[in-house]
C-alpha positions as CSV (number, residue, x, y, z in Angstrom):
1,M,0.2,1.2,-17.6
2,T,2.8,-1.3,-18.8
3,T,6.2,-1.3,-17.3
4,A,9.2,-3.7,-17.1
5,T,9.8,-5.2,-13.7
6,A,13.2,-5.1,-12.0
7,Q,13.4,-8.9,-11.8
8,S,13.1,-9.6,-15.5
9,P,13.5,-7.2,-18.5
10,K,10.9,-9.3,-20.4
11,S,8.3,-9.4,-17.7
12,E,5.5,-6.8,-17.9
13,V,3.0,-5.4,-15.4
14,M,-0.3,-4.2,-16.8
15,D,-3.0,-2.4,-15.0
16,L,-6.7,-2.7,-16.0
17,K,-9.8,-0.8,-14.7
18,I,-12.7,-3.2,-14.2
19,E,-16.4,-2.1,-14.0
20,G,-19.3,-4.2,-12.8
21,M,-17.7,-6.1,-9.9
22,T,-19.9,-6.2,-6.7
23,C,-18.2,-8.8,-4.5
24,A,-15.2,-10.9,-3.8
25,G,-16.7,-13.7,-6.0
26,C,-16.8,-11.3,-8.9
27,A,-13.1,-10.5,-8.4
28,A,-12.3,-14.2,-8.2
29,T,-14.1,-14.8,-11.5
30,V,-12.3,-12.0,-13.2
31,Q,-9.0,-13.2,-11.8
32,R,-9.5,-16.7,-13.0
33,A,-10.4,-15.4,-16.5
34,I,-7.2,-13.4,-16.7
35,E,-5.0,-16.1,-15.3
36,A,-6.3,-18.5,-18.0
37,R,-4.9,-16.3,-20.8
38,P,-1.5,-17.2,-22.5
39,G,1.5,-15.4,-21.1
40,V,-0.1,-14.4,-17.8
41,T,2.1,-15.5,-14.8
42,A,0.2,-13.8,-12.1
43,A,-2.9,-11.6,-11.6
44,S,-4.5,-9.7,-8.8
45,V,-8.0,-8.3,-8.9
46,S,-9.5,-6.0,-6.2
47,V,-13.2,-5.3,-5.8
48,T,-12.4,-2.4,-3.5
49,T,-10.4,-0.4,-6.0
50,N,-11.9,-1.9,-9.2
51,R,-8.5,-2.6,-10.6
52,A,-6.6,-5.6,-11.9
53,Q,-2.9,-6.0,-11.9
54,V,-1.5,-8.5,-14.4
55,E,2.1,-9.7,-14.7
56,G,3.4,-11.9,-17.5
57,H,5.1,-12.0,-20.9
58,N,3.9,-10.6,-24.3
59,L,0.7,-9.5,-22.7
60,K,-2.1,-8.5,-25.2
61,P,-4.5,-6.1,-23.5
62,E,-7.2,-6.7,-26.1
63,E,-7.2,-10.4,-25.3
64,L,-7.3,-9.7,-21.5
65,I,-10.2,-7.3,-22.0
66,A,-12.1,-9.8,-24.1
67,A,-11.7,-12.5,-21.5
68,I,-13.0,-10.2,-18.8
69,E,-16.0,-9.0,-21.0
70,H,-16.8,-12.7,-21.7
71,K,-17.5,-13.0,-17.9
72,G,-19.9,-10.1,-18.0
73,Y,-17.7,-7.2,-16.8
74,S,-16.2,-4.3,-18.7
75,A,-12.5,-3.4,-18.7
76,E,-10.1,-0.9,-20.1
77,L,-6.3,-0.5,-20.1
78,I,-4.8,2.1,-17.8
79,E,-2.2,3.4,-20.3
80,D,-0.8,6.3,-18.4
81,I,-0.8,8.1,-15.0
82,A,-3.9,10.3,-14.8
83,A,-3.5,13.9,-13.9
84,P,-4.0,14.2,-10.1
85,A,-7.2,16.2,-10.4
86,E,-8.6,13.6,-12.9
87,L,-7.6,10.7,-10.7
88,R,-9.0,12.3,-7.6
89,S,-12.3,13.0,-9.5
90,E,-12.4,9.4,-10.8
91,I,-12.0,8.0,-7.2
92,E,-14.6,10.4,-5.8
93,L,-17.1,9.7,-8.6
94,R,-16.7,6.0,-8.3
95,Q,-17.2,6.0,-4.6
96,A,-20.1,8.5,-4.8
97,K,-21.8,6.3,-7.5
98,H,-21.6,3.2,-5.4
99,E,-22.8,4.9,-2.3
100,R,-25.7,6.5,-4.2
101,Q,-26.8,3.2,-5.7
102,W,-26.9,1.4,-2.4
103,R,-28.5,4.3,-0.6
104,F,-31.4,4.3,-3.2
105,R,-31.9,0.6,-2.9
106,A,-31.9,0.7,0.9
107,I,-34.4,3.6,1.0
108,V,-36.7,1.8,-1.4
109,G,-36.5,-1.6,0.4
110,L,-36.8,-0.3,3.9
111,G,-39.2,2.5,3.0
112,V,-41.7,0.0,1.6
113,W,-41.1,-2.7,4.2
114,A,-41.7,-0.5,7.2
115,P,-45.3,0.5,6.4
116,L,-46.0,-3.0,5.2
117,E,-44.8,-4.5,8.4
118,I,-46.9,-2.0,10.4
119,L,-49.9,-2.8,8.3
120,H,-49.3,-6.6,8.8
121,W,-49.2,-6.4,12.6
122,T,-52.1,-3.9,13.0
123,T,-54.4,-5.9,10.8
124,R,-53.3,-9.4,11.8
125,S,-56.4,-10.1,13.9
126,M,-58.7,-8.8,11.2
127,D,-59.9,-10.8,8.2
128,L,-59.1,-8.3,5.5
129,A,-58.5,-9.7,2.0
130,W,-57.0,-6.5,0.6
131,T,-54.0,-6.6,3.0
132,G,-52.6,-9.6,1.1
133,W,-52.8,-7.6,-2.2
134,I,-50.9,-4.7,-0.7
135,M,-48.2,-7.0,0.7
136,F,-47.9,-8.6,-2.8
137,A,-47.8,-5.3,-4.6
138,G,-45.2,-3.7,-2.2
139,S,-43.0,-6.8,-2.3
140,T,-43.1,-7.0,-6.1
141,F,-42.1,-3.3,-6.3
142,V,-39.1,-3.8,-4.0
143,L,-37.9,-6.9,-5.9
144,A,-38.2,-5.0,-9.2
145,V,-36.5,-1.8,-8.0
146,A,-34.2,-2.6,-5.1
147,G,-33.5,-6.1,-6.3
148,A,-32.7,-5.2,-9.9
149,G,-29.0,-4.9,-9.3
150,F,-28.8,-8.2,-7.5
151,Y,-30.8,-10.0,-10.2
152,R,-28.7,-8.5,-13.0
153,S,-25.4,-9.5,-11.4
154,A,-26.7,-13.0,-10.6
155,W,-28.0,-13.5,-14.1
156,N,-24.8,-12.3,-15.7
157,A,-23.0,-14.9,-13.6
158,A,-25.5,-17.7,-14.4
159,I,-25.3,-17.3,-18.2
160,R,-21.5,-17.7,-18.0
161,R,-21.9,-20.8,-15.8
162,T,-20.6,-19.3,-12.6
163,T,-22.0,-17.9,-9.3
164,N,-21.4,-15.0,-7.0
165,M,-22.7,-13.6,-3.7
166,D,-25.6,-11.9,-5.5
167,T,-26.6,-15.4,-6.6
168,L,-27.4,-16.3,-3.0
169,I,-29.3,-13.0,-2.4
170,A,-31.3,-13.3,-5.6
171,I,-32.3,-17.0,-4.9
172,G,-33.1,-16.3,-1.3
173,A,-35.3,-13.3,-2.0
174,T,-37.0,-15.0,-4.9
175,T,-37.6,-18.2,-2.9
176,A,-39.4,-16.3,-0.1
177,Y,-41.4,-14.3,-2.7
178,V,-42.4,-17.2,-4.8
179,F,-43.4,-19.3,-1.8
180,S,-45.5,-16.5,-0.5
181,L,-47.1,-16.0,-3.9
182,V,-48.0,-19.7,-4.1
183,V,-49.5,-19.5,-0.6
184,F,-51.3,-16.3,-1.4
185,I,-53.0,-17.8,-4.5
186,A,-53.9,-20.9,-2.5
187,Q,-55.5,-18.8,0.2
188,S,-57.6,-17.1,-2.5
189,F,-59.2,-20.5,-3.0
190,G,-59.6,-21.2,0.7
191,R,-56.5,-23.3,1.1
192,L,-53.4,-23.0,3.5
193,L,-55.2,-20.3,5.5
194,E,-53.0,-20.8,8.5
195,Q,-49.7,-20.5,6.6
196,P,-48.1,-17.0,7.0
197,L,-46.9,-15.0,4.1
198,Y,-43.3,-13.7,3.7
199,F,-43.8,-10.9,1.2
200,T,-42.6,-8.3,3.7
201,E,-39.6,-10.5,4.6
202,A,-38.5,-10.6,1.0
203,A,-38.7,-6.8,0.8
204,A,-37.0,-6.4,4.1
205,L,-34.0,-8.6,3.4
206,L,-33.2,-6.7,0.2
207,G,-33.6,-3.4,2.1
208,I,-31.4,-4.5,5.0
209,I,-28.7,-6.0,2.7
210,S,-28.7,-2.8,0.7
211,L,-28.4,-0.8,3.9
212,G,-25.4,-2.9,4.9
213,H,-23.8,-2.3,1.5
214,W,-24.5,1.4,1.7
215,M,-22.7,1.6,5.1
216,E,-19.9,-0.6,3.6
217,A,-19.5,1.8,0.6
218,Y,-19.4,4.8,3.0
219,A,-16.9,3.2,5.3
220,T,-14.8,1.9,2.4
221,A,-14.5,5.5,1.1
222,K,-13.2,6.6,4.5
223,A,-10.8,3.7,4.8
224,G,-9.4,4.2,1.3
225,S,-9.1,8.0,1.5
226,A,-5.3,7.9,1.6
227,V,-4.9,8.2,-2.2
228,R,-7.5,11.0,-2.4
229,E,-5.9,12.9,0.5
230,L,-2.5,12.4,-1.1
231,L,-3.7,13.8,-4.5
232,E,-5.3,16.8,-2.7
233,L,-1.7,17.9,-1.7
234,Q,-1.0,18.7,-5.4
235,P,-2.8,22.0,-6.4
236,E,-5.2,21.7,-9.3
237,E,-3.8,24.9,-10.9
238,A,-0.4,26.3,-11.7
239,E,0.6,29.9,-12.4
240,V,2.7,29.6,-15.5
241,F,4.9,32.3,-17.2
242,D,4.2,33.2,-20.9
243,E,7.0,34.3,-23.2
244,D,6.3,38.0,-22.5
245,G,6.8,37.4,-18.8
246,T,3.1,37.6,-17.8
247,T,1.5,34.7,-15.9
248,R,-1.7,32.8,-16.5
249,I,-3.5,30.1,-14.5
250,I,-3.7,26.6,-16.1
251,P,-4.6,23.1,-14.7
252,S,-1.5,21.6,-13.1
253,G,-2.0,18.5,-15.2
254,D,-1.3,20.6,-18.3
255,V,2.1,21.9,-17.2
256,Q,4.8,20.7,-19.7
257,L,8.4,19.8,-19.2
258,G,10.4,23.1,-19.2
259,D,7.5,25.4,-18.3
260,R,8.4,28.1,-15.8
261,F,5.8,28.8,-13.1
262,L,5.5,31.0,-10.0
263,I,5.0,29.8,-6.4
264,R,3.7,32.4,-4.1
265,P,4.1,32.3,-0.3
266,G,1.5,30.1,1.3
267,A,1.0,28.0,-1.8
268,R,1.9,24.4,-2.7
269,V,4.3,23.4,-5.5
270,P,2.1,22.1,-8.4
271,V,4.8,20.2,-10.3
272,D,8.4,18.9,-9.6
273,G,11.1,21.3,-10.9
274,T,14.2,23.3,-10.3
275,V,14.3,26.8,-8.7
276,C,15.3,29.5,-11.2
277,E,14.8,32.6,-9.0
278,G,14.1,33.4,-5.4
279,E,14.8,31.8,-2.0
280,S,12.3,30.3,0.4
281,E,11.7,27.6,3.0
282,L,9.6,24.6,1.9
283,D,7.9,22.1,4.0
284,E,8.5,18.8,2.2
285,A,7.1,16.5,4.9
286,V,4.7,14.9,2.5
287,V,7.5,13.4,0.4
288,T,10.6,13.2,2.7
289,G,9.0,12.9,6.1
290,E,11.2,15.7,7.3
291,S,9.3,17.8,9.8
292,L,11.4,21.0,9.5
293,P,11.2,23.3,6.5
294,V,14.2,23.2,4.0
295,V,15.7,26.3,2.5
296,K,15.5,26.3,-1.3
297,R,17.7,28.5,-3.5
298,T,18.5,28.8,-7.2
299,G,19.5,25.4,-8.6
300,D,17.7,23.4,-5.9
301,E,15.1,20.9,-6.7
302,V,11.5,21.1,-5.4
303,V,8.8,18.4,-5.4
304,A,5.1,18.7,-6.0
305,G,3.0,18.9,-2.9
306,S,5.7,20.8,-0.9
307,F,4.3,23.9,1.0
308,N,6.0,27.2,0.4
309,T,6.2,29.0,3.7
310,T,7.8,32.4,3.1
311,G,9.5,33.6,-0.1
312,R,8.6,33.8,-3.8
313,L,10.0,31.2,-6.1
314,V,10.2,30.8,-9.9
315,V,10.5,27.1,-10.8
316,E,11.2,25.3,-14.1
317,A,9.3,22.1,-14.5
318,S,11.4,19.0,-14.6
319,V,8.4,16.7,-15.4
320,D,5.0,17.3,-16.9
321,G,2.0,17.7,-14.7
322,R,0.9,14.1,-14.9
323,H,4.2,12.5,-13.8
324,T,4.9,14.5,-10.6
325,T,6.2,12.8,-7.4
326,I,2.7,13.0,-5.9
327,A,1.1,11.4,-8.9
328,R,3.7,8.6,-9.0
329,I,3.3,8.0,-5.2
330,A,-0.5,7.9,-5.6
331,E,-0.2,5.4,-8.5
332,M,2.1,3.2,-6.4
333,V,-0.2,3.3,-3.4
334,Q,-3.2,2.4,-5.6
335,R,-1.2,-0.6,-7.0
336,A,-0.4,-1.7,-3.5
337,Q,-4.0,-1.4,-2.5
338,S,-5.1,-3.4,-5.5
339,S,-2.6,-6.2,-5.1
340,K,-3.1,-9.2,-2.9
341,A,-1.2,-10.7,0.0
342,D,-0.7,-14.5,0.1
343,I,-3.1,-14.7,3.1
344,Q,-5.8,-13.2,0.9
345,R,-5.4,-15.9,-1.7
346,L,-6.7,-18.4,0.8
347,A,-9.8,-16.3,1.3
348,D,-10.2,-16.1,-2.5
349,R,-10.0,-19.9,-2.9
350,V,-12.6,-20.3,-0.1
351,S,-14.9,-17.7,-1.7
352,S,-14.6,-19.2,-5.2
353,I,-16.0,-22.6,-3.9
354,F,-18.2,-21.1,-1.2
355,V,-21.3,-20.2,-3.2
356,P,-21.7,-23.6,-4.9
357,T,-21.2,-25.2,-1.5
358,V,-23.9,-23.0,0.0
359,L,-26.3,-23.9,-2.8
360,I,-25.8,-27.6,-2.0
361,I,-26.3,-27.0,1.7
362,A,-29.5,-25.0,0.9
363,L,-30.8,-27.9,-1.3
364,V,-30.0,-30.4,1.4
365,T,-31.8,-28.2,3.9
366,I,-35.1,-28.0,2.0
367,I,-35.0,-31.7,1.2
368,G,-34.3,-32.6,4.8
369,W,-37.2,-30.5,6.2
370,T,-39.5,-31.8,3.4
371,I,-38.7,-35.4,4.4
372,A,-39.3,-34.4,8.0
373,G,-42.8,-33.2,6.9
374,D,-42.4,-29.5,7.5
375,F,-42.0,-27.9,4.0
376,P,-42.8,-24.3,5.1
377,T,-40.0,-24.4,7.7
378,G,-37.8,-25.9,5.1
379,V,-38.4,-23.0,2.8
380,I,-37.7,-20.4,5.5
381,S,-34.6,-22.2,6.7
382,T,-33.3,-22.5,3.1
383,V,-33.8,-18.8,2.5
384,T,-32.0,-18.1,5.8
385,V,-29.0,-20.3,4.8
386,L,-28.7,-18.5,1.4
387,I,-28.8,-15.0,3.0
388,I,-26.7,-15.6,6.1
389,S,-23.9,-17.5,4.2
390,C,-22.9,-14.6,1.9
391,P,-19.1,-14.4,2.3
392,C,-18.9,-10.6,1.8
393,A,-16.9,-10.2,5.0
394,L,-14.5,-12.8,3.8
395,G,-13.8,-10.9,0.6
396,L,-13.4,-7.6,2.5
397,A,-11.1,-8.9,5.3
398,T,-7.7,-8.4,3.6
399,P,-8.4,-5.6,1.0
400,M,-9.7,-3.2,3.7
401,A,-6.7,-3.7,6.0
402,V,-4.2,-3.5,3.1
403,M,-5.9,-0.3,1.9
404,V,-5.5,1.3,5.3
405,G,-2.0,0.0,6.0
406,A,-0.6,1.1,2.6
407,G,-2.3,4.5,2.9
408,A,-1.0,5.1,6.4
409,A,2.5,4.3,5.3
410,S,2.3,6.6,2.3
411,K,1.4,9.5,4.6
412,R,4.7,9.0,6.3
413,G,6.6,8.9,2.9
414,I,6.9,5.1,3.0
415,L,5.9,3.5,-0.3
416,I,4.9,-0.1,-0.1
417,K,4.7,-1.5,-3.6
418,S,2.4,-4.5,-3.0
419,A,0.2,-6.2,-0.4
420,M,2.7,-9.1,-0.4
421,A,5.4,-6.7,0.7
422,L,3.2,-5.5,3.5
423,E,2.5,-9.0,4.6
424,Q,6.2,-10.0,4.4
425,A,7.2,-6.9,6.4
426,G,4.7,-8.0,9.1
427,R,6.2,-11.5,9.3
428,T,9.9,-10.5,9.2
429,T,12.3,-11.7,11.9
430,H,15.7,-10.5,10.6
431,I,16.7,-7.0,9.4
432,V,20.0,-6.8,7.4
433,F,21.4,-3.3,6.8
434,D,24.0,-2.2,4.3
435,K,26.1,0.3,6.2
436,T,27.2,2.9,3.7
437,G,24.4,5.3,2.8
438,T,21.9,3.5,5.0
439,L,23.1,3.5,8.6
440,T,25.7,6.0,7.7
441,A,25.4,9.1,5.6
442,G,28.0,7.9,3.0
443,A,30.1,11.0,3.6
444,P,33.4,10.1,5.3
445,I,34.5,12.2,8.3
446,V,37.7,12.3,10.4
447,T,37.0,10.6,13.7
448,N,40.5,10.1,15.2
449,I,43.9,11.8,14.9
450,T,46.8,10.1,16.7
451,P,50.3,11.8,16.6
452,E,53.3,9.4,17.3
453,D,55.4,12.0,19.2
454,S,54.3,14.3,21.9
455,W,55.9,17.3,20.3
456,L,53.5,17.0,17.3
457,S,49.9,18.2,17.9
458,E,46.8,16.8,16.3
459,S,46.3,20.1,14.4
460,E,49.9,20.0,13.0
461,L,49.5,16.4,11.9
462,L,46.2,17.1,10.2
463,A,47.6,20.2,8.5
464,L,50.5,18.1,7.0
465,A,48.1,15.4,5.8
466,A,45.5,17.9,4.4
467,S,48.2,19.8,2.5
468,V,49.3,16.7,0.6
469,E,45.8,15.4,0.1
470,A,44.4,18.7,-1.2
471,P,45.0,18.0,-4.9
472,S,43.4,14.5,-4.6
473,E,39.8,13.7,-5.5
474,H,39.6,10.6,-3.3
475,P,36.7,10.7,-0.7
476,I,39.2,10.1,2.1
477,A,41.3,13.0,0.9
478,K,38.3,15.2,0.8
479,A,37.3,14.2,4.4
480,I,40.8,15.1,5.7
481,V,40.8,18.5,3.8
482,R,37.3,19.2,5.1
483,A,38.4,18.5,8.7
484,A,41.3,20.9,8.4
485,S,39.0,23.5,7.0
486,M,36.6,23.1,9.9
487,R,39.5,23.7,12.3
488,Q,40.6,26.7,10.2
489,L,44.1,25.4,9.7
490,D,46.5,27.0,7.3
491,L,47.8,24.5,4.7
492,Y,51.4,24.2,3.4
493,S,52.5,24.7,-0.1
494,V,53.1,21.3,-1.8
495,E,55.4,20.5,-4.6
496,Q,55.9,17.4,-6.7
497,F,52.5,15.9,-5.8
498,R,52.0,12.3,-6.9
499,A,49.3,9.7,-6.4
500,I,50.5,6.2,-5.6
501,P,47.9,3.8,-7.0
502,G,46.5,1.5,-4.3
503,E,48.7,3.1,-1.6
504,G,48.1,6.8,-1.1
505,V,49.7,10.2,-2.1
506,E,53.0,12.0,-1.6
507,G,54.5,15.5,-2.0
508,V,57.3,17.8,-0.9
509,I,56.7,20.3,1.9
510,S,59.5,22.7,2.7
511,G,62.0,20.4,0.9
512,R,61.0,17.3,2.8
513,S,58.9,14.4,1.5
514,V,55.6,13.8,3.2
515,R,53.5,10.7,2.4
516,V,49.9,9.8,3.3
517,L,49.5,6.0,3.0
518,K,47.1,3.2,3.8
519,D,47.4,1.8,7.3
520,E,46.3,-1.6,8.6
521,N,45.2,-0.3,12.0
522,A,43.8,3.2,11.0
523,T,42.6,4.6,7.7
524,C,45.9,6.3,6.8
525,R,49.5,6.8,8.1
526,I,51.4,10.0,7.7
527,E,55.2,9.8,7.1
528,R,57.9,12.4,6.7
529,E,61.2,11.4,5.3
530,G,60.2,7.8,5.9
531,K,59.4,8.3,9.6
532,T,55.9,7.8,10.9
533,L,54.4,10.9,12.4
534,G,51.0,9.5,13.3
535,T,47.7,8.1,12.0
536,I,44.3,9.4,11.0
537,T,41.1,7.4,11.1
538,V,38.3,8.3,8.6
539,T,34.9,6.6,8.9
540,D,31.4,7.2,7.7
541,E,29.2,9.5,9.7
542,V,26.4,7.6,11.4
543,R,23.0,8.9,10.7
544,P,21.4,10.8,13.7
545,D,18.5,8.4,13.9
546,A,20.3,5.2,13.1
547,A,21.1,4.1,16.7
548,D,17.5,4.7,17.8
549,A,16.2,2.8,14.8
550,V,18.3,-0.2,15.6
551,K,17.2,0.0,19.3
552,R,13.6,0.0,18.3
553,L,14.0,-2.9,15.9
554,R,15.7,-5.0,18.6
555,A,13.0,-4.0,21.1
556,M,10.5,-5.5,18.6
557,G,12.3,-8.8,18.8
558,L,14.1,-8.6,15.5
559,T,17.7,-9.6,14.8
560,V,19.7,-6.7,13.3
561,T,22.7,-7.4,11.1
562,M,25.1,-4.9,9.4
563,L,26.9,-5.7,6.1
564,T,29.8,-3.5,5.1
565,G,32.9,-3.5,3.0
566,D,34.9,-1.8,5.8
567,K,37.8,-3.4,7.6
568,E,37.1,-5.2,10.8
569,A,38.1,-2.5,13.2
570,A,36.1,0.3,11.5
571,A,33.1,-2.0,11.1
572,K,33.0,-3.0,14.7
573,A,33.5,0.6,15.9
574,I,30.4,1.7,13.9
575,G,28.5,-1.4,15.0
576,A,29.2,-0.7,18.6
577,S,28.0,2.9,18.3
578,L,24.7,1.7,16.8
579,G,24.2,-1.0,19.4
580,I,24.7,-4.0,17.0
581,E,26.3,-7.1,18.4
582,E,29.7,-8.0,17.1
583,S,28.4,-11.4,16.0
584,N,25.9,-9.7,13.7
585,I,28.5,-7.6,11.9
586,C,29.7,-8.8,8.5
587,F,32.8,-6.8,7.4
588,E,34.8,-6.7,4.1
589,A,31.6,-7.9,2.4
590,T,31.4,-7.9,-1.4
591,P,28.1,-7.7,-3.3
592,E,28.5,-11.5,-3.9
593,M,29.0,-12.1,-0.2
594,K,25.9,-10.1,0.6
595,L,23.9,-12.3,-1.8
596,Q,25.2,-15.4,-0.2
597,F,24.5,-14.1,3.3
598,L,20.8,-13.4,2.3
599,A,20.4,-16.7,0.6
600,E,21.5,-18.5,3.8
601,L,19.0,-16.6,6.0
602,P,15.9,-18.3,7.1
603,T,12.6,-17.0,5.6
604,G,11.6,-13.6,6.8
605,G,14.8,-11.7,6.0
606,V,14.7,-8.0,5.1
607,M,17.5,-6.2,3.3
608,V,17.8,-2.4,3.7
609,G,20.2,-0.6,1.2
610,D,20.6,2.3,-1.1
611,G,23.3,1.8,-3.7
612,I,23.9,0.1,-7.1
613,N,25.9,-2.6,-5.2
614,D,22.8,-3.3,-3.1
615,A,20.4,-3.9,-6.0
616,A,21.0,-7.6,-6.3
617,A,20.7,-8.1,-2.6
618,L,17.5,-6.1,-2.4
619,A,16.0,-8.4,-5.1
620,Q,17.4,-11.5,-3.5
621,A,15.9,-10.8,0.0
622,D,12.4,-11.9,1.0
623,L,11.8,-8.2,1.3
624,G,13.9,-5.3,0.0
625,I,13.7,-1.8,1.5
626,A,15.5,1.0,-0.3
627,M,16.3,4.5,0.9
628,A,14.7,7.1,-1.4
629,S,18.0,9.0,-1.5
630,G,19.7,6.0,-3.1
631,T,20.2,5.0,-6.8
632,N,17.2,4.4,-9.1
633,I,18.3,0.8,-9.7
634,A,18.2,0.1,-5.9
635,I,14.8,1.7,-5.6
636,E,13.4,-0.3,-8.6
637,S,14.8,-3.5,-7.0
638,A,13.1,-2.9,-3.7
639,D,9.6,-3.8,-2.5
640,V,9.5,-0.8,-0.1
641,V,10.9,2.7,-0.5
642,I,11.4,4.8,2.7
643,P,12.2,8.5,2.9
644,G,15.8,9.4,2.2
645,N,18.0,10.0,5.3
646,H,15.3,8.5,7.6
647,V,16.4,5.1,8.9
648,S,13.7,5.5,11.6
649,A,11.2,4.7,8.8
650,V,12.3,1.1,8.9
651,P,10.9,0.3,12.3
652,E,7.8,2.4,11.4
653,T,7.3,0.2,8.3
654,I,7.6,-3.0,10.4
655,H,5.2,-1.6,13.0
656,I,2.6,-0.6,10.4
657,A,2.9,-4.0,8.6
658,R,2.6,-5.9,11.9
659,K,-0.6,-4.0,12.9
660,T,-2.0,-4.5,9.4
661,L,-1.3,-8.2,9.4
662,R,-2.8,-8.6,12.8
663,T,-5.9,-6.8,11.6
664,I,-6.1,-9.1,8.5
665,K,-6.0,-12.2,10.8
666,Q,-8.7,-10.8,13.0
667,N,-10.9,-10.0,10.1
668,L,-10.5,-13.4,8.6
669,F,-11.3,-15.0,12.0
670,F,-14.5,-12.9,12.3
671,A,-15.6,-13.9,8.8
672,F,-14.8,-17.6,9.1
673,F,-16.3,-17.8,12.6
674,Y,-19.4,-16.0,11.5
675,N,-20.1,-18.3,8.6
676,T,-19.1,-21.5,10.5
677,C,-21.6,-20.7,13.3
678,A,-24.4,-19.1,11.3
679,I,-24.9,-21.7,8.5
680,P,-25.7,-24.7,10.8
681,A,-28.0,-22.5,12.9
682,A,-29.9,-21.4,9.8
683,A,-30.1,-24.9,8.3
684,F,-31.6,-26.4,11.5
685,G,-34.2,-23.6,11.8
686,L,-32.8,-22.3,15.0
687,L,-33.4,-18.7,13.9
688,G,-37.2,-19.2,13.8
689,P,-39.8,-17.8,11.3
690,Y,-37.9,-14.5,11.1
691,G,-34.7,-16.1,10.1
692,P,-34.3,-14.3,6.8
693,L,-34.5,-10.9,8.5
694,I,-32.1,-12.0,11.2
695,A,-29.8,-13.4,8.5
696,A,-29.8,-10.1,6.5
697,A,-29.1,-8.1,9.5
698,A,-26.3,-10.4,10.7
699,M,-24.7,-10.4,7.2
700,G,-24.6,-6.6,7.3
701,L,-23.2,-6.6,10.8
702,S,-20.4,-9.0,9.7
703,D,-19.4,-6.6,7.0
704,I,-19.5,-3.7,9.3
705,T,-17.4,-5.6,11.9
706,V,-14.7,-6.2,9.3
707,I,-14.8,-2.6,8.0
708,G,-15.0,-1.2,11.6
709,N,-11.9,-3.2,12.5
710,A,-10.1,-1.7,9.5
711,L,-11.2,1.8,10.5
712,R,-9.9,1.1,14.1
713,L,-6.5,0.2,12.5
714,K,-6.6,3.5,10.6
715,A,-7.3,5.5,13.8
716,G,-4.5,3.7,15.6
717,L,-2.0,4.3,12.8
718,G,-3.1,7.9,12.6
719,R,-2.3,8.4,16.3
720,L,1.2,7.2,15.7
721,G,1.8,9.9,13.1
């Protein structure tokens, strides 16, 4: 899919599907190939989602695909959002294929190794020539079948003058096999009779590594289930009306703009649309985060994935079945899961130079042991170095955590557009709120009525003001009229109504002039025949969850600031009701002032807004968070989109991001610590004659540790929901 970014109309973002990647080294190779192409300004390649996200100018997909294919991988352009059923099927098929491949290799490797190992130990004291031939045959079979994928990947990398993690596995297994073959042949001529064979070890390490990858594929599918679970909320079928009024069942992806379809009680909405007939309560928690059902009548909009609780509805599709809200959310979550945080780029740089470095260490190891006069130990130590140093865990550390964090956020209706946004949210120290439409509902209400004389009641003063304001379309006028209506006040007949630009309105009631004018201390001042009768204050209605959201953010150690164009008194009154300190309230702020304020903030600032006047500030901030109820331009400019009317989603976003970032750091520590300790131990022969097997098991355990930590994060975030 190619879209224009909010930052620059000429900048493009292109998504590619990559096949053939098996490790972080593969992803790094593909990323370097893409970044070398003209016009590319940034690229992010994920082995966990098999996707590449490319940003740049005048991008040519055929050139990008050619560059990727030159490195030995296949690629295709993702031109449009897939239908939910198709996308879900693609994800399931890809995950099932990976799991099936690794399961087969693990069964072959371990299934052959186990009887060979039993045979080896039971016949060890016997002088049986045929046992060596069985070991040789079994090991050869495992290398040819279970090792085929490793060798193919390593060979594709070698012919393009690069390396990957499979290079280490292939060299390690081959070294153990060839060494054993040489010894086996020598023993046939009566030489090297005391030297043990490592045929079974060569088979075992391929089996154990395949077992680790099988468990990794299974756990990755569980950790990355957010997109699949999201897509399951949109029904695969829709009951569409024909011209004669009858209905027929079609795939929801085939619904076209303008089609009318039926939603029965207990069914989910297949496609976004507008209600034509009927009335019912819909559970929209999947999109809005609102836990209570919402009543929908004729003319109301409904979104795909919503659950119809009671009535029967006829809906006209406002989009086609491939561009529903659910599909767009799933696409955005997939993009976020495929993108990379800055912290991951460090791991990628390490991974890109890691394999060549390990090959050098392995060479030094075998040379060192040979000089020391113990070539067999040198061979085993070298194989152990090659196996134990595979940086699979390093490549999985960040993607697994990002996949879980972005998925957990999406289930709460929070859309995080990139891994960098998730990382930035986790590092933030300062939250800046725009007031109107964010902390407040954006609908003014009357909060204070103050008559000047004791003989005039609040209701009488409000009735006079509402009578004059009734013909006006100004938001303040509407608030005053609405307040009078709520008190069920009778309005006076007004003659000679006139709006005074920049000042207020006036009219004649019962032959006397009444004016409603701006006031310095309150919102408006009511005068009759030039005498002030009293004042009325109109302010924005604070959102019900705003004060609690601010409290939670401050409890998390964050500084909370409010920006508003209101006068000082009104701004401080709202700030006080929300628990924001006066020193952190910026009043009478223009869009330019907001930009300047954000520019002067230290790094780690977050801007939360919803309107057109917030778009520039959202783009300027280190991280922009937009309310989903806001304008499209604000949403496009933001890095994170939270459910409309739910300010409480802001602290939730920060909490999820912090936990995700903490998990990433833990994973990277596990990966770096493992390799730092394991490689020297392997090189100096501290793991003994069974070092290759211990190395294979340890490598698998390091992967499982990283994945298990990501699953622990998923469970923890799930309990919060």
